[in-house]
N, C-alpha and C positions, 0 to 999 in steps of 0.2 A: 145655843144663844142666837137670837135673831136680832139683826139690826133693824133699823127704821128707816123709810124713805130712800130705797135704792134707787140710784141713778139707772135709767134705761139707756143702753147703747144699741139695742135692737128694737124690734117692734114690741111694744107692751104686751103682757099677759092680759087677756080680756075674758071676763066671766061669759061664758057661753049661754047662759039664761038671761042675763040683764044688761050686759054690755059694760059693766064697771071695770075699770082698769085695776088690775090686781098687782099687789106689791110682793115681788117674789121673796124679798127679805122677811116677810111675814108667813113663810112657808110652814105647812104641817110636816111635810117630808121632802127630802132632797136626795136624789140618787145620782152620784156623780158619774158621769159618762167618760169624761175626759178632763184634762187639767183645766179647761174652760168651759165645759159644758155639762148641765145637769137637768134632770127631770124633776121639776118642781111641782109639789101638789100644794094648793093653796085654797083656802075657803073664803068665799066671797063675803065681805063684811055686810053687803046690802040684802042679799037673798040667801046666803048659807049655802049655795051651790059649791061643790067641791070640784075644782078644775085641775088638770094637770096638763103640763107643756114642757117641751125641751126648750130651754133658754140659756144664754150665756150666763156664767157665774159672775154676779155683780163684784166690783172691786172691793166692796165692804164686806163680802163674805170669803174672799181669797184665803186670808189668813187662817180663819176658822176651818176652812176645807184642808188646807195643808196640815194643820195641827192634828185634826181628826185622822187624816191619812197617815201621818207618822205614828199616832197612837196604835193603829191597827196593823201598821206595816205595809200599807198599800203602796204601790209603785210610785205614784206621784209624791209621797211623802218620804221618799228615800233619796232625793236628789242631791 
């Protein structure tokens, strides 16, 4: 489940092709690196370029990430 309109607490993710600011909450894939960082893959809605970047996990996705971690028995889900 992906949220909409995530708040940006760090520099925004930007399409490398056209410069459109990308919403990490509209991710195609998210690889959690730590309890607050993930590698997000997002498709640009303007030019359809696929971009990936390591960004902080927005607050809107924190609960989703923790629930998924608990389901698979990952370390951060066992707090």
